[in-house]
C-alpha positions in Angstrom: 29.4 27.7 -49.4 28.3 31.0 -51.2 25.0 32.5 -50.3 24.1 33.0 -54.0 25.8 31.8 -57.2 23.7 34.1 -59.3 20.9 36.4 -58.3 18.3 37.4 -60.9 16.0 40.3 -60.4 13.5 42.0 -62.7 12.9 45.7 -63.0 10.6 47.6 -65.2 12.4 49.4 -68.0 10.4 51.3 -70.6 7.4 49.1 -70.0 9.4 45.9 -70.4 10.6 43.5 -67.8 14.4 43.3 -67.9 16.5 40.8 -66.1 19.5 42.2 -64.3 22.4 40.0 -63.5 24.5 40.6 -60.4 27.9 39.5 -59.5 28.6 36.5 -57.3 28.6 37.7 -53.6 28.8 36.0 -50.3 27.0 38.6 -48.2 24.8 41.4 -49.6 25.0 43.6 -52.6 26.4 47.1 -53.4 25.3 49.8 -51.0 23.4 51.5 -53.8 21.2 48.5 -54.5 19.6 46.0 -52.1 17.3 43.6 -53.9 14.1 42.5 -52.0 15.0 38.8 -51.7 17.9 39.7 -49.4 15.9 42.1 -47.3 13.1 39.5 -47.0 15.5 36.9 -45.8 17.0 39.2 -43.2 13.6 40.2 -41.9 12.5 36.5 -41.8 15.6 35.7 -39.9 14.8 38.3 -37.3 11.2 37.1 -37.1 12.1 33.5 -36.8 14.6 34.3 -34.1 12.0 36.2 -32.1 9.5 33.3 -32.5 12.1 30.8 -31.3 12.9 32.9 -28.2 9.2 33.3 -27.4 8.6 29.5 -27.8 11.6 28.8 -25.5 10.2 31.1 -22.9 6.7 29.6 -23.2 8.2 26.1 -22.9 10.2 27.0 -19.8 7.1 28.7 -18.3 5.0 25.6 -19.0 7.6 23.3 -17.3 7.6 25.6 -14.3 3.9 24.9 -13.6 4.0 21.6 -11.7 1.1 19.1 -12.0 -0.6 18.4 -8.7 0.5 15.1 -7.1 -0.2 13.5 -3.7 2.3 11.3 -1.9 1.7 9.4 1.3 4.4 9.4 3.9 2.4 7.5 6.7 -0.5 5.1 6.1 -2.5 3.6 9.0 -3.3 -0.1 9.3 -6.1 -1.8 7.4 -8.8 -2.4 9.9 -12.5 -1.9 10.6 -13.1 1.6 12.1 -14.7 2.8 15.2 -14.5 5.7 17.6 -11.6 4.3 19.5 -9.7 3.0 16.5 -7.7 5.9 15.1 -4.3 6.5 13.5 -2.3 9.1 11.8 -2.2 9.6 8.0 0.2 12.1 6.4 1.8 13.0 3.2 3.0 15.7 0.8 1.3 17.4 -2.2 2.9 19.3 -5.1 1.4 21.8 -7.5 -0.8 23.4 -4.9 -2.7 26.6 -5.7 -3.8 29.2 -3.1 -7.0 28.1 -1.2 -6.7 24.4 -1.9 -6.8 21.8 0.9 -6.7 18.1 1.6 -9.7 15.9 2.3 -9.3 12.4 3.6 -11.8 9.5 3.3 -11.4 6.1 5.1 -13.3 3.0 3.9 -14.9 1.0 6.6 -18.0 -0.3 5.0 -18.8 3.0 3.2 -16.3 5.7 2.8 -16.2 8.2 5.8 -14.8 11.7 5.7 -12.0 12.2 8.3 -11.5 12.9 11.0 -15.1 14.1 11.5 -17.8 15.4 9.2 -17.7 18.8 10.9 -13.9 19.0 10.4 -13.3 17.7 6.9 -10.5 20.0 5.7 -6.8 19.5 6.3 -4.5 22.5 5.8 -1.3 22.2 3.7 1.8 23.5 5.4 4.3 25.9 3.6 6.6 22.9 3.1 3.8 21.1 1.2 3.2 18.5 3.9 -0.2 17.6 5.5 -1.2 15.3 8.4 -4.3 14.4 10.3 -5.8 11.9 12.7 -8.2 9.4 11.0 -10.4 6.6 12.0 -9.2 3.3 10.7 -10.4 1.7 7.4 -9.4 -0.8 4.9 -8.5 1.8 2.3 -7.7 5.6 2.5 -8.3 8.3 -0.1 -6.5 11.7 -0.1 -8.1 14.5 -2.2 -6.7 17.8 -3.2 -9.7 20.1 -3.5 -10.6 23.7 -4.3 -12.1 26.0 -1.7 -15.7 25.5 -3.0 -15.6 21.7 -2.4 -18.3 20.3 -0.1 -17.4 16.8 1.1 -20.2 14.4 1.8 -20.0 12.8 5.3 -20.2 9.4 3.8 -20.2 7.9 0.3 -20.9 4.3 -0.9 -18.2 4.1 -3.6 -14.6 5.4 -3.8 -14.1 9.2 -4.4 -13.5 10.1 -8.1 -12.0 13.1 -10.0 -14.9 15.5 -10.6 -15.8 19.1 -10.1 -13.6 20.7 -7.4 -11.5 17.6 -6.8 -8.1 18.6 -8.4 -6.4 15.3 -7.9 -6.7 12.2 -5.6 -4.8 9.1 -4.6 -6.2 5.9 -2.9 -4.1 3.4 -1.0 -4.7 0.3 1.0 -4.0 0.2 4.7 -0.5 -0.9 5.7 -0.5 -4.0 8.0 -3.6 -5.3 9.8 -5.2 -5.1 13.2 -7.4 -7.8 14.9 -11.1 -7.6 14.1 -13.2 -5.6 16.4 -13.9 -7.6 19.6 -17.3 -9.3 19.8 -19.1 -11.6 22.3 -20.6 -14.9 21.0 -24.2 -15.7 21.5 -26.4 -18.7 20.5 -29.9 -17.8 19.3 -32.5 -19.9 17.3 -29.9 -22.6 16.5 -27.4 -20.2 15.0 -24.1 -18.7 16.2 -24.1 -14.9 16.4 -21.6 -12.2 17.5 -22.5 -9.2 19.7 -20.9 -5.9 18.6 -19.1 -4.1 21.4 -17.8 -1.0 19.7 -19.5 2.1 18.2 -20.8 2.6 14.7 -22.5 5.3 12.7 -26.2 4.7 11.8 -29.3 6.8 11.5 -27.3 10.1 11.4 -25.6 9.5 14.8 -22.6 7.6 16.1 -24.1 4.8 18.3 -22.2 3.0 21.1 -22.9 -0.7 21.2 -22.7 -2.6 24.5 -22.7 -6.4 24.9 -24.8 -5.9 28.1 -27.7 -4.9 25.9 -28.0 -8.3 24.2 -29.1 -11.6 25.8 -31.5 -14.5 25.6 -33.9 -15.6 28.3 -34.8 -19.1 29.5 -37.4 -19.5 26.7 -34.7 -18.7 24.1 -36.1 -15.3 23.1 -33.6 -12.6 22.2 -33.6 -9.3 24.1 -32.2 -6.1 22.6 -32.0 -3.0 24.7 -31.1 0.7 24.6 -29.8 1.7 28.0 -28.6 4.9 29.6 -25.1 4.4 31.0 -22.9 7.0 32.7 -20.9 7.7 29.5 -23.9 7.8 27.1 -26.8 6.0 25.7 -25.8 2.5 24.5 -27.4 0.3 21.8 -27.5 -3.3 20.7 -26.3 -5.1 17.6 -26.1 -8.8 16.8 -24.4 -10.2 13.7 -24.9 -13.7 12.3 -21.6 -15.6 12.1 -22.1 -16.8 8.5 -23.8 -15.9 5.3 -27.1 -17.6 4.3 -27.8 -16.3 0.8 -31.1 -16.8 -1.1 -34.0 -18.2 0.9 -36.8 -17.3 3.2 -36.1 -15.4 6.4 -38.8 -15.3 9.1 -38.7 -13.1 12.3 -41.2 -13.3 15.2 -41.1 -9.9 16.9 -43.1 -8.9 20.0 -45.1 -5.6 20.0 -43.0 -2.7 18.7 -45.8 -0.2 18.3 -44.7 1.4 21.6 -41.2 2.4 20.4 -40.0 5.9 21.0 -39.8 7.9 17.8 -36.0 8.2 18.2 -35.3 4.5 18.2 -35.4 1.9 15.4 -35.2 -1.9 15.2 -33.5 -3.0 12.0 -33.4 -6.5 10.6 -31.2 -6.5 7.6 -28.3 -8.0 5.6 -25.0 -6.2 5.2 -21.8 -6.9 3.3 -19.1 -4.3 4.3 -16.9 -5.4 1.4 -19.6 -4.5 -1.2 -19.9 -0.8 -1.1 -20.1 -0.7 -4.9 -23.2 -3.0 -4.7 -24.8 -1.0 -1.9 -23.6 -3.6 0.7 -26.1 -6.2 -0.6 -28.5 -4.8 1.9 -32.2 -5.4 2.3 -34.1 -4.2 5.3 -37.1 -4.7 7.6 -37.1 -1.6 9.9 -39.5 -0.8 12.7 -39.7 2.7 14.0 -40.7 6.3 13.1 -37.2 7.5 12.3 -37.5 10.5 14.6 -40.8 11.8 13.3 -43.0 12.3 16.4 -46.2 12.9 14.4 -45.9 10.1 11.8 -48.3 7.2 11.9 -46.2 5.1 9.6 -43.9 3.1 11.9 -42.4 0.4 9.7 -40.7 0.0 6.3 -39.5 -2.6 3.8 -36.6 -1.7 1.5 -33.5 -2.5 -0.5 -30.5 -0.2 -0.8 -30.1 2.5 -1.9 -33.2 4.0 -0.3 -33.0 7.2 -2.3 -33.9 5.4 -5.6 -37.6 5.7 -6.2 -39.4 2.5 -5.6 -36.7 1.0 -3.2 -38.6 1.9 0.0 -42.2 1.4 1.2 -43.6 2.6 4.5 -46.6 1.3 6.3 -48.3 1.2 9.7 -48.0 -2.0 11.7 -50.7 -3.3 14.0 -50.1 -3.8 17.8 -49.1 -7.2 19.2 -46.7 -9.9 18.2 -45.9 -9.9 14.5 -44.2 -12.3 12.1 -42.2 -10.7 9.3 -41.2 -12.9 6.3 -38.8 -12.1 3.5 -38.3 -14.4 0.4 -35.0 -13.6 -1.3 -34.7 -14.9 -4.9 -32.6 -14.0 -8.0 -34.1 -10.6 -9.1 -37.0 -10.7 -6.6 -37.5 -9.9 -2.9 -40.9 -10.5 -1.4 -41.7 -8.9 2.0 -44.7 -9.8 4.1 -46.0 -9.0 7.6 -48.4 -11.3 9.5 -50.2 -10.9 12.8 -49.3 -13.5 15.4 -46.2 -15.7 16.1 -46.6 -18.1 13.2 -47.6 -18.2 9.6 -50.6 -20.4 8.8 -51.3 -21.9 5.4 -53.5 -19.5 3.4 -53.2 -16.7 5.9 -53.3 -13.2 4.4 -50.6 -10.7 5.4 -51.6 -7.3 6.9 -49.0 -5.8 4.5 -46.8 -7.1 1.7 -44.6 -5.7 -1.1 -42.4 -7.3 -3.9 -39.3 -5.7 -5.2 -38.1 -6.8 -8.7 -35.6 -4.0 -9.6 -32.3 -3.5 -7.8 -32.5 -6.7 -5.7 -29.0 -7.6 -4.5 -27.4 -10.9 -5.1 -25.7 -12.9 -2.3 -22.0 -12.5 -1.5 -20.4 -12.1 1.9 -23.5 -10.5 3.5 -24.5 -11.4 7.1 -27.8 -11.0 8.7 -27.8 -8.3 11.5 -30.2 -7.2 14.2 -29.7 -3.6 15.3 -31.6 -1.7 17.9 -30.3 1.9 17.9 -30.9 5.6 18.2 -31.6 8.0 15.3 -31.6 11.7 15.0 -35.0 13.0 16.3 -37.0 16.1 17.2 -37.3 14.5 20.6 -34.6 12.9 22.8 -34.9 9.2 23.7 -37.0 8.8 26.8 -35.1 8.7 30.1 -35.9 5.0 30.7 -34.4 2.0 29.1 -36.1 0.7 25.9 -36.3 -3.0 25.0 -37.5 -5.2 22.1 -37.9 -9.0 22.0 -37.4 -11.2 19.0 -38.9 -14.6 19.9 -37.6 -16.6 17.0 -35.6 -16.5 13.8 -36.1 -19.1 11.1 -34.3 -19.6 7.7 -35.6 -21.8 5.0 -33.2 -22.4 2.0 
């Protein structure tokens, strides 16, 4: 097909515009005359060709920048963690930039950075693979992070994309392991389980030993912190079933003598409910490592960092009865002197929470006697507390 059938141009002739007809041509015009439409088309062709080349180069360059992506090549089993319960987690990552590293979290109750808080970063090898030892959990999260990322030792909810987290991937554990070993115990008409492995609490990793929990001939429960050849060991007792809403009463012998570095905690805990702060409410007796503090007890609901979720007070010496009424949207804590609550008796301290009160789920009541980070080391003799009785009223 011809390029033009007829080309018309105008030129100024004696002050008048005059149309000039040109012969039918396929390509171009006589050498002596090149009208501007043809020159414009040629220039446009060169320009468009240049743009197309640049666009193609840009497209190829864009395709060459690979989006970051994490793949797991080995996933540990799904199980509750502990110092002795470890496995290997590994994988590959694409689209890595200089200075980026991998951070692993394992979910066992809360999410714990792996393998240890003081060693949270895993290097990526030249072949884009990574691998590390990890304590076991029910889920595992791998994060590709920039060099300015500061991982928290533990978080209540799953990691998310934000800030210096370039990409992440979360997987469930593959296969299962038996639950942690426990030792059964009967106390106050209920079945309990004694923890026998370690757990992080109070800023330290505590070792729990079944020898530190027992009942005497009167039925009272003894919890002990003892110094063994390997380390200081603590005590934890977990109710075998969930009780839910109701009144919880605890008769506790004198705890005013406790070393500042130890705490007795009476609380609920649901390890499957990290997004609901583990459905935890607490009665905790101790100074939390503060040697000069006069306040040696507290009532609270999680998370403690929310203003109004924690109240501290000073308990009197002698045997005390602590009572907690758990209702929808309300938690009433009271402390009484003596081993029983008489009608009309006034508590020495009480507090009611109406905001953030957890609802029941799979929480279990726990007694935990353990060591916390302190300005002073635990004393060199064994420490013991006695809970005379536990009572639950639906």
